[in-house]
NUTORZA-124537 format. One record per atom (N, C-alpha, C): residue in one letter; y, x, z. Coordinates in steps of 0.001 Angstrom, whole numbers, padded with zeros to 6 digits, always signed. Example, Ala and Ser with C-alpha at 12.3 -4.5 7.8 and 13.67 -1.06 7.14 Angstrom:
<atoms>
A-005690+013190+007800;A-004500+012300+007800;A-003300+013200+007800;S-002250+012850+007080;S-001060+013670+007140;S+000030+012900+007870;
</atoms>
This chain:
<atoms>
M+046396-012712+018751;M+047286-013311+019755;M+048430-012344+019993;N+049648-012846+019907;N+050802-011977+020129;N+051206-011969+021598;Q+052274-011241+021924;Q+052696-011073+023318;Q+053221-012368+023901;D+053923-013184+023091;D+054471-014448+023596;D+053356-015406+023981;E+052355-015479+023143;E+051229-016366+023445;E+050497-015904+024689;L+050413-014578+024882;L+049762-014049+026068;L+050547-014399+027327;D+051887-014300+027264;D+052716-014650+028424;D+052571-016116+028785;A+052514-016985+027745;A+052344-018417+028008;A+050998-018698+028638;L+050005-017996+028190;L+048669-018179+028754;L+048616-017709+030191;M+049276-016604+030500;M+049299-016084+031863;M+050056-017022+032787;G+051068-017730+032250;G+051849-018642+033085;G+051043-019841+033535;S+050181-020308+032697;S+049372-021488+033044;S+048007-021108+033572;A+047747-019814+033734;A+046413-019365+034144;A+046089-019824+035557;M+047069-019706+036506;M+046800-020027+037904;M+046450-021495+038082;D+047056-022376+037255;D+046770-023812+037378;D+045407-024175+036831;D+044906-023389+035915;D+043653-023750+035240;D+042452-022988+035767;I+042632-022115+036752;I+041522-021292+037232;I+040397-022155+037776;E+040771-023149+038633;E+039734-023980+039253;E+038987-024797+038213;D+039736-025339+037206;D+039073-026112+036154;D+038121-025242+035344;I+038518-024020+035114;I+037658-023111+034340;I+036382-022805+035091;E+036512-022600+036445;E+035325-022314+037236;E+034371-023496+037257;D+034941-024743+037375;D+034076-025930+037346;D+033381-026069+036011;L+034081-025768+034936;L+033500-025860+033594;L+032376-024867+033409;E+032562-023656+033988;E+031514-022650+033882;E+030262-023061+034627;D+030428-023795+035753;D+029256-024248+036508;D+028462-025295+035758;D+029139-026085+034884;D+028471-027157+034142;D+027819-026674+032864;V+028062-025441+032456;V+027498-024954+031198;V+026008-024726+031375;P+025153-025342+030549;P+023694-025143+030672;P+023298-023724+030325;V+022128-023337+030833;V+021631-021987+030599;V+021319-021759+029132;E+020970-022840+028408;E+020580-022706+027015;E+021704-022154+026155;V+022936-022372+026571;V+024063-021903+025759;V+024059-020378+025688;S+023854-019730+026818;S+023829-018271+026817;S+022679-017745+025977;T+021556-018488+025990;T+020420-018080+025176;T+020747-018181+023705;E+021452-019252+023313;E+021825-019411+021909;E+022783-018318+021480;V+023701-017974+022369;V+024649-016906+022036;V+023918-015587+021845;A+022910-015354+022702;A+022153-014102+022590;A+021330-014055+021326;D+020905-015268+020854;D+020059-015311+019673;D+020839-015302+018375;K+022166-015416+018452;K+022962-015450+017227;K+022870-014124+016492;K+022848-014194+015182;K+022802-012994+014365;K+024139-012285+014394;P+024161-010980+014271;P+025446-010265+014235;P+026267-010666+013015;K+027569-010635+013200;K+028464-011047+012123;K+028324-010116+010934;E+028212-010696+009754;E+028041-009895+008548;E+029352-009227+008152;P+029306-008089+007488;P+030536-007393+007092;P+031383-008246+006154;Y+032672-007979+006181;Y+033591-008721+005323;Y+033251-008484+003856;G+033129-009565+003094;G+032812-009468+001675;G+031339-009431+001369;Y+030495-009466+002411;Y+029042-009406+002188;Y+028500-010782+001846;S+027585-010843+000897;S+026908-012092+000537;S+025549-011744-000041;E+024694-012750-000171;E+023367-012520-000719;E+023446-012078-002181;E+024487-012521-002897;E+024621-012159-004306;E+024927-010679-004489;N+025729-010113-003576;N+026097-008703-003739;N+025407-007809-002721;A+024307-008311-002112;A+023610-007532-001084;A+023078-006215-001637;H+022717-006221-002941;H+022147-004995-003505;H+023196-003898-003664;H+024493-004232-003527;H+025531-003210-003622;H+025801-002547-002269;W+025335-003171-001211;W+025613-002630+000123;W+024584-001565+000485;P+025001-000527+001172;P+024036+000529+001541;P+023028+000022+002552;L+021814+000551+002467;L+020765+000181+003399;L+021022+000833+004756;P+020500+000239+005835;P+020698+000851+007162;P+020041+002220+007241;A+020597+003065+008085;A+020122+004444+008192;A+018877+004506+009073;T+017781+003927+008604;T+016509+003977+009318;T+015649+005093+008741;N+014489+005312+009369;N+013585+006356+008878;N+013109+006071+007462;E+012968+004772+007135;E+012488+004417+005799;E+013556+004597+004728;N+014844+004611+005118;N+015923+004636+004126;N+016660+005974+004067;Q+016248+006954+004847;Q+016921+008247+004785;Q+016622+008920+003447;M+017677+009283+002736;M+017536+009750+001355;M+016741+011044+001257;V+017106+012021+002061;V+016412+013306+001977;V+014954+013139+002377;N+014706+012311+003387;N+013332+012063+003813;N+012514+011444+002686;Q+013109+010487+001972;Q+012409+009850+000865;Q+012141+010836-000262;L+013123+011683-000560;L+012923+012667-001620;L+011850+013679-001232;D+011825+014059+000032;D+010764+014968+000487;D+009389+014327+000314;E+009298+013030+000631;E+008027+012331+000472;E+007634+012236-001003;V+008629+012009-001871;V+008340+011924-003306;V+007795+013243-003833;T+008448+014349-003484;T+007988+015648-003970;T+006601+015987-003428;K+006351+015659-002166;K+005046+015963-001572;K+003946+015123-002213;E+004192+013814-002331;E+003165+012937-002892;E+002935+013217-004371;S+004001+013466-005123;S+003839+013745-006553;S+003071+015039-006773;E+003306+016040-005926;E+002571+017298-006050;E+001086+017090-005741;E+000809+016284-004710;E-000590+016014-004364;E-001294+015243-005482;K-000632+014210-006009;K-001245+013411-007073;K-001424+014234-008341;A-000451+015084-008658;A-000579+015935-009847;A-001749+016895-009697;S-001936+017442-008498;S-003075+018336-008269;S-004397+017587-008447;Q-004442+016341-007972;Q-005660+015541-008143;Q-005933+015253-009616;I-004871+014958-010367;I-005038+014692-011801;I-005523+015935-012527;F-004966+017087-012172;F-005423+018345-012789;F-006906+018578-012511;D-007325+018308-011299;D-008741+018495-010955;D-009637+017579-011786;I-009211+016331-011954;I-010005+015380-012748;I-010065+015809-014207;L-008918+016211-014756;L-008897+016651-016150;L-009743+017902-016357;E-009727+018784-015371;E-010533+020003-015492;E-012027+019676-015488;I-012434+018726-014653;I-013844+018318-014619;I-014250+017721-015960;I-013391+016853-016509;I-013692+016240-017808;I-013773+017298-018902;S-012839+018250-018873;S-012837+019304-019883;S-014102+020151-019807;N-014548+020477-018597;N-015775+021262-018441;N-016995+020490-018944;D-017027+019186-018673;D-018151+018364-019157;D-018174+018324-020686;L-016996+018209-021290;L-016929+018176-022748;L-017403+019504-023353;M-016987+020594-022753;M-017409+021902-023264;M-018922+022083-023133;E-019489+021575-022042;E-020940+021671-021875;E-021676+020842-022925;E-021147+019645-023193;E-021765+018801-024217;E-021624+019414-025611;E-020502+020076-025858;E-020346+020744-027151;E-021404+021836-027333;T-021703+022553-026259;T-022732+023602-026345;T-024098+022989-026655;N-024411+021885-025977;N-025697+021222-026227;N-025792+020694-027660;I-024706+020146-028166;I-024703+019607-029523;I-024879+020726-030557;E-024235+021852-030303;E-024393+022972-031238;E-025853+023429-031301;V-026554+023397-030166;V-027988+023744-030169;V-028767+022723-030990;N-028443+021442-030804;N-029136+020392-031567;N-028840+020490-033063;I-027631+020916-033401;I-027286+021082-034819;I-028165+022164-035455;K-028383+023248-034711;K-029260+024312-035226;K-030688+023801-035420;V-031170+022990-034473;V-032527+022447-034585;V-032645+021527-035784;L-031659+020648-035961;L-031685+019734-037099;L-031567+020498-038421;G-030758+021547-038421;G-030636+022356-039634;G-031964+022986-040024;A-032696+023477-039008;A-034015+024064-039286;A-034996+023003-039770;N-034928+021808-039202;N-035814+020726-039654;N-035524+020330-041107;I-034252+020313-041442;I-033877+019939-042810;I-034407+020971-043808;E-034283+022251-043460;E-034826+023296-044352;E-036343+023148-044522;L-037009+022840-043419;L-038466+022699-043477;L-038887+021506-044338;F-038269+020351-044086;F-038667+019161-044839;F-038190+019226-046296;T-037163+019978-046548;T-036748+020178-047943;T-037817+020963-048694;T-038313+022029-048095;T-039374+022832-048714;T-040647+022011-048913;L-041025+021238-047885;L-042226+020410-047993;L-042082+019320-049049;S-040910+018745-049155;S-040689+017689-050154;S-040774+018248-051570;Q-040330+019504-051745;Q-040393+020112-053067;Q-041841+020483-053444;K-042616+020949-052453;K-043999+021320-052746;K-044918+020093-052838;F-044603+019063-052049;F-045421+017856-052048;F-044529+016643-052318;P-044095+016492-053568;P-043176+015401-053896;P-043797+014019-053725;D-045098+013916-053692;D-045744+012617-053584;D-045886+012150-052137;V-045622+013028-051187;V-045750+012658-049763;V-044422+012048-049292;E-044450+010742-049047;E-043232+010031-048645;E-042791+010403-047230;A-043712+010819-046387;A-043349+011155-045003;A-042386+012332-044957;F-042583+013301-045845;F-041665+014438-045875;F-040268+014013-046316;K-040214+013140-047324;K-038914+012660-047807;K-038192+011842-046721;N-038957+010973-046041;N-038343+010156-044989;N-037833+011019-043831;S-038611+012014-043418;S-038186+012914-042339;S-036957+013709-042740;L-036930+014130-044022;L-035762+014860-044511;L-034514+013997-044446;Q-034622+012736-044860;Q-033479+011830-044834;Q-033041+011534-043395;T-034013+011352-042514;T-033696+011064-041108;T-032952+012215-040451;N-033408+013422-040648;N-032755+014593-040060;N-031368+014826-040665;T-031254+014528-041965;T-029942+014691-042613;T-028932+013713-042024;D-029333+012453-041836;D-028425+011455-041246;D-028083+011809-039796;A-029087+012289-039068;A-028841+012682-037672;A-027867+013838-037593;L-027971+014780-038536;L-027065+015924-038530;L-025624+015480-038788;K-025433+014536-039705;K-024082+014025-039964;K-023498+013340-038728;G-024344+012510-038060;G-023862+011812-036865;G-023508+012744-035730;I-024338+013767-035526;I-024078+014678-034423;I-022869+015570-034703;K-022614+015886-035965;K-021396+016636-036297;K-020150+015795-036041;T-020240+014482-036323;T-019117+013587-036023;T-018860+013529-034521;T-019950+013468-033742;T-019813+013463-032283;T-019178+014759-031787;L-019596+015881-032373;L-019022+017166-031983;L-017523+017206-032291;E-017131+016657-033401;E-015701+016623-033751;E-014905+015778-032761;I-015498+014650-032333;I-014812+013791-031356;I-014645+014519-030024;L-015692+015208-029597;L-015622+015956-028347;L-014560+017050-028417;Q-014486+017735-029543;Q-013481+018787-029684;Q-012059+018212-029665;N-011882+017074-030340;N-010557+016434-030323;N-010191+015962-028915;S-011191+015445-028184;S-010933+015011-026808;S-010557+016195-025927;G-011244+017326-026147;G-010902+018527-025391;G-009483+018985-025677;D-009070+018913-026925;D-007696+019281-027282;D-006686+018325-026638;S-007015+017036-026604;S-006114+016052-025988;S-005958+016313-024494;I-007051+016684-023845;I-006985+016984-022422;I-006110+018211-022172;M-006224+019207-023010;M-005375+020392-022860;M-003905+020040-023061;N-003629+019151-024023;N-002253+018698-024216;N-001740+017940-022997;A-002616+017121-022409;A-002229+016386-021206;A-001911+017340-020055;M-002696+018399-019927;M-002421+019399-018888;M-001083+020090-019125;D-000780+020358-020389;D+000512+020979-020698;D+001664+020050-020343;I+001487+018759-020634;I+002536+017785-020314;I+002709+017672-018800;M+001592+017733-018062;M+001668+017635-016609;M+002430+018799-015987;Q+002593+019880-016731;Q+003364+021001-016215;Q+004824+020602-015959;Y+005304+019582-016683;Y+006678+019138-016471;Y+006854+018511-015094;Q+005756+018026-014503;Q+005852+017465-013165;Q+006344+018510-012179;D+005894+019734-012349;D+006338+020807-011463;D+007820+021089-011669;I+008277+020986-012916;I+009709+021178-013184;I+010519+020073-012523;H+010018+018828-012613;H+010713+017703-011971;H+010756+017899-010454;R+009677+018386-009886;R+009655+018638-008446;R+010705+019680-008066;Q+010835+020731-008875;Q+011826+021759-008581;Q+013248+021204-008679;K+013473+020299-009639;K+014802+019693-009766;K+015126+018836-008542;I+014133+018062-008087;I+014357+017230-006906;I+014611+018096-005680;E+013853+019180-005548;E+014065+020081-004418;E+015456+020709-004470;R+015947+020991-005669;R+017302+021535-005781;R+018340+020507-005341;V+018115+019240-005710;V+019013+018170-005262;V+018981+018053-003739;I+017772+018130-003161;I+017638+018053-001706;I+018417+019186-001039;N+018288+020386-001556;N+018986+021526-000968;N+020500+021353-001045;V+020987+020825-002170;V+022428+020594-002306;V+022882+019533-001313;M+022111+018451-001189;M+022458+017388-000253;M+022483+017898+001181;R+021488+018691+001548;R+021459+019226+002905;R+022623+020182+003147;A+022951+020992+002133;A+024088+021910+002279;A+025386+021139+002465;L+025561+020060+001683;L+026764+019242+001821;L+026805+018550+003182;A+025655+018055+003647;A+025609+017389+004946;A+025979+018368+006064;N+025432+019577+006000;N+025762+020578+007014;N+027237+020971+006944;Y+027764+021061+005725;Y+029177+021400+005575;Y+030073+020316+006162;M+029739+019042+005879;M+030543+017936+006407;M+030453+017883+007932;N+029273+018145+008479;N+029147+018162+009938;N+030019+019254+010552;K+030029+020424+009912;K+030877+021507+010405;K+032355+021162+010237;L+032680+020486+009128;L+034071+020161+008834;L+034636+019177+009854;F+033830+018208+010290;F+034291+017184+011230;F+033923+017512+012678;E+033444+018708+012903;E+033057+019080+014253;E+034285+019302+015118;G+034232+018840+016375;G+035350+019012+017295;G+034947+019817+018514;R+035946+020285+019248;R+035670+021066+020454;R+035587+020185+021694;I+035972+018922+021566;I+035939+017986+022692;I+034794+017015+022477;G+033981+016800+023481;G+032881+015858+023376;G+033375+014432+023232;D+032615+013597+022532;D+033021+012210+022332;D+033121+011447+023641;D+032308+011808+024636;D+032356+011102+025913;D+033617+011422+026701;K+034328+012480+026308;K+035564+012863+026998;K+036811+012431+026240;R+036662+011747+025150;R+037803+011332+024354;R+038379+010026+024879;V+039684+009828+024645;V+040347+008580+025021;V+039914+007482+024055;A+039697+006268+024591;A+039276+005149+023750;A+040352+004824+022724;S+039922+004356+021558;S+040853+004015+020488;S+041704+002811+020885;A+042982+002851+020518;A+043897+001758+020844;A+043562+000512+020035;Q+043681-000666+020709;Q+043438-001925+020021;Q+044589-002268+019079;H+045771-001872+019420;H+046948-002197+018601;H+047916-001024+018648;I+048456-000672+017503;I+049449+000386+017386;I+050656-000178+016664;A+051834+000213+017093;A+053056-000274+016453;A+053031+000015+014963;G+053270-001046+014185;G+053216-000912+012738;G+051963-001509+012131;D+050962-001887+012970;D+049762-002529+012452;D+050101-003887+011869;T+049388-004289+010858;T+049649-005575+010190;T+049169-006753+011019;H+048210-006567+011907;H+047721-007676+012729;H+048512-007728+014029;N+048425-008876+014747;N+049175-009097+015979;N+048270-009177+017204;D+047029-008809+017066;D+046105-008866+018186;D+046363-007693+019116;V+047061-007989+020219;V+047399-006930+021146;V+046237-006632+022086;V+045601-007704+022567;V+044458-007533+023460;V+043310-008364+022926;S+042102-008044+023356;S+040926-008774+022915;S+040644-009932+023858;T+039747-010812+023470;T+039369-011958+024299;T+038734-011493+025597;E+037915-010420+025514;E+037292-009897+026722;E+038341-009407+027719;D+039410-008794+027199;D+040472-008323+028085;D+041159-009493+028782;I+041372-010589+028050;I+042039-011768+028645;I+041161-012379+029730;E+039859-012527+029446;E+038957-013103+030437;E+038878-012232+031687;S+038874-010928+031509;S+038855-010024+032660;S+040120-010153+033473;L+041248-010302+032773;L+042526-010445+033471;L+042596-011755+034239;L+042095-012844+033649;L+042081-014127+034342;L+041185-014084+035573;A+040064-013394+035443;A+039164-013289+036579;A+039822-012547+037728;Q+040644-011546+037422;Q+041346-010803+038462;Q+042390-011683+039164;F+043065-012549+038413;F+044043-013451+038999;F+043375-014474+039927;G+042133-014816+039633;G+041451-015819+040442;G+040929-015289+041752;K+040926-013979+041904;K+040424-013400+043142;K+041464-013502+044257;
</atoms>
């Protein structure tokens, strides 16, 4: 609204005061409730299609440094838990390897015994069958031992790979430190010696502005109310 329109409105204000008051008395209470329930006006250019380009509100859930701190803390805790699990598995595998090596020695001794008996008593089928059984068992248990050793090596490789998690955590912490340093620098850069509560309110219109809104609607309503007194 420009100055001419404001002057015209002020000229007819005294004649319309009584009509405005009567109109206000007829307005149902539900109207004010609807106004209170209206959603805030969305920013210019905002739409559901480009909502993902707009920054999230500065809530506790969306604070960047807070989220990064949570990521580093949780990732460190989960990595420690994974290391503990891998260590338990590795210890179990090593224990089983020890037991298998003992069984291999026992089977080896049985094979030597049944080999000697089969040579001295070639007609006794029980010695030949026992020799074959122990020989097959020895092959199977050696295969199992090889699998356990390969699994142990894989677990060690996994532990080595998990070491990169600590490097990633250090990189994130470095980013956090840089962000905090920049935030503190910007706060110092824009810091003033006058409190915001002591500053003069920003002007609604300044000469040279592209818009013509000299006063707001609230200012006009306040001015009309003063004329009606």
